[in-house]
N, C-alpha and C positions, 0 to 999 in steps of 0.2 A: 298860624301859631308857629313861633320860632323857639329855638333851644339855646341854652347856654352850654358851652363846652368847658369842662373842668379837666385840667391835666395835672395830676400830681407828678412832681419831678424831683429827682435827687441826682444831681451831677449829670445832666443830660444835654450839655451845651452842643454836642455834635449832631443831635437829631431833633431837638425841640424846634429849631427854626423851620425846617421843612414841614413839620406838622402844623405849625401856626400859619404858614403861607397857604397850605392847602385849605385849612378851615376858613381863612378869610375870603376864599373864593366860593364859599357855599352860602347862598342867600338864606338858607334855613337856620344858619347859626347867627344868632344876634350878637353874641359877645364871647370872648375867650378869656378864661381865668386860668393862669398858670400858678400852681402852688409849689413854691420852692421849699422842699422839705429838708431844710438845713444844708442846702447845696453850698459847696465851697469852690466851685468852678465858675464859668461864665454863664450859667443857665439864666440867671436873673437879667443880666445885661442883654442877652440875645432876645429874650421874651419882651423886654421893655422896648428895645429898639424896633421890634416889629409891631408895636402898638397893642400888645396884650395887657390886660390887667394882671398885675403880679402880686401875690400874697407871699411874703417872705417870712418863713418860720425860722426862728433863731436856732432851734435844735430839732433834730429828726424825731418826728412823731410816728413814723410808719405810714404806710399807704392809706390805711383807714383814717388816721388822724388828719392827713393832708386832704383827703376827700371831704371830710367833715368841715375843715376850715374853708374850703371852697364853697360848700353848700351854705355855710353861715353868711356868706357875702352876696347871696343872690336869692331872689324870690321867684325865680323862673319856675314854670310848671313842668318843663321838660329839661332833663339834664343829660348831656352826652359826656360820658367818661371815656378818656383815651389814655393809654400809657404814653410816656414821654420818649420811649426808645423805639418807636415804630419805624419800620422800613417799608416804603412803598405805599403809604397812605394816599388815596386818591379822593377826588370829589365824589365819585360814585360810591366808594365805601361809606363815606359820611352820610350821604343821602339814603343809602340802603339801610343803615342803622336807624336813622331818624324817621323815615317816612312811615313805617308801620306804627310807631308810637303817636306820631302827629295825626295820622288818619284813624287812630283808635282801633286798629287791627290788633295791636298788642299793647300791654302796659310796660313791657320791657323787651328789648332785643339784646341778644348776646352774640358778639362777633366771633367767628371761628376761622382761623387762618386756613387757606386752601391754596395749594400749588405755589407756596412761598419757598420754604426750605424744609427739608425732611424732618429735622429735629423739632422745629417749632410746630409744624403741621401735626406731627405725631402726638406731641404733648397736648395740644388742644383737642385732638380727636379723642384721646384717652380721657381727658378731664376738661371738657368745655366750660364747666362751671368756674374754672380758674381764670377765664378770660377777663382782661381789664377793659375790653372794648364793649361798652354798653350804652344804650339809650334807655332812659327810664323816667316814668312819671314821678314827680316829687311826692305825690301822695303815697307811693309805695315806699320810698325811702323814709318817710316820716314814721312809718310803723316799725322801723328797725332801730331800736334804742341804743345799741352798742356798736354802731358802725365805726366810731372813732377809736374803740378799744381793740378792734380786731387786727390792726396792723396788716400784715400780709394775708390774714384770714378774712379780709373784708369780702372777697368774692364768695367765700364759703358762707359767710353770714348772709349775704344776699340770697344765695341758693337755698340755704336752710329755711329762710322766710318763704321763698317761693313754694317749697315743698309742703309747707304747712298752711298755705293760703290758696286762693283761687285766682292768683295773678296770671294773666295771659302773657305767655312768653313765646318769642319767636327767635330761632337761631338764624343767623345771617352769615353766609359764607363770604369771606373777604379774600377774593382771588389775588394771588401774586403779592401777598403781604406777609411780613414776618416782623421780628424784632431783634434787637441786638441782645445776644445771650450774655449772661453774667460773666462767663468765662472769657468772652471777647472783650468786655469792658475792663475787667480787673486782672486778667491773666488766669491761667488754669487753676492754680492753688487758691488764690483769694476768691475767684469766681465760684469755685466749687463750695468753698466755705460759706459764701453769701447765699448760695442756693440751698445748702443744708439749713442755714438759719431761717430762710424763708419757709421751708417745709416744716421746720420745728414750730414756727409761729402759727402755722395753719393747724398743726396737730394740737398745740397747746390750746388754741381757741376751741377746737372741737371737744377736747377733754373737759375744758371748763364748762362748756354748755351741757355736756352729759352729766356732770356732777351736780347740776342744779335741777335736774329733772326729778 
């Protein structure tokens, strides 16, 4: 059994290429779908040049919307989600995420950075449920009706579903891996503002779910 990799990306031309090259070297990955979430840089061109299937969204839908757009374009039974700004992704990382799901040891794996950079390691240790690195069975995703509405709260949506179900989950340590922080991409002020927006979208999603209980 093989998996499809889905990579939601917003202006990640500097890192998306290395991720695609690594994935193409993993036999367990059947195909790669890059969802450009309203990118205005060279993300689409880089992904297409490396042979990935590209879905180009005309306007930004948020991470959840981009993930849903990717899901709608494949019938694969196992999905590998990866962030587009990863640093240090290796073939071993990909296999470690996929193999427990393929072997049915777990229905979902969650990748947690280890020995990468202090800031990113700490953030994922404190809140591993915010990790964007996951392998998951399609059957699990089909039970989450609002994945496209969660924007940056999509990882929280996944975690809330896990907490209310009997899904088998395994955490996978991703040694020597991290990602480019928002403050590095956008500068301190704009990066901090983007981070606050991300946290606000997560909180807003949680509040909306509490209000319907």
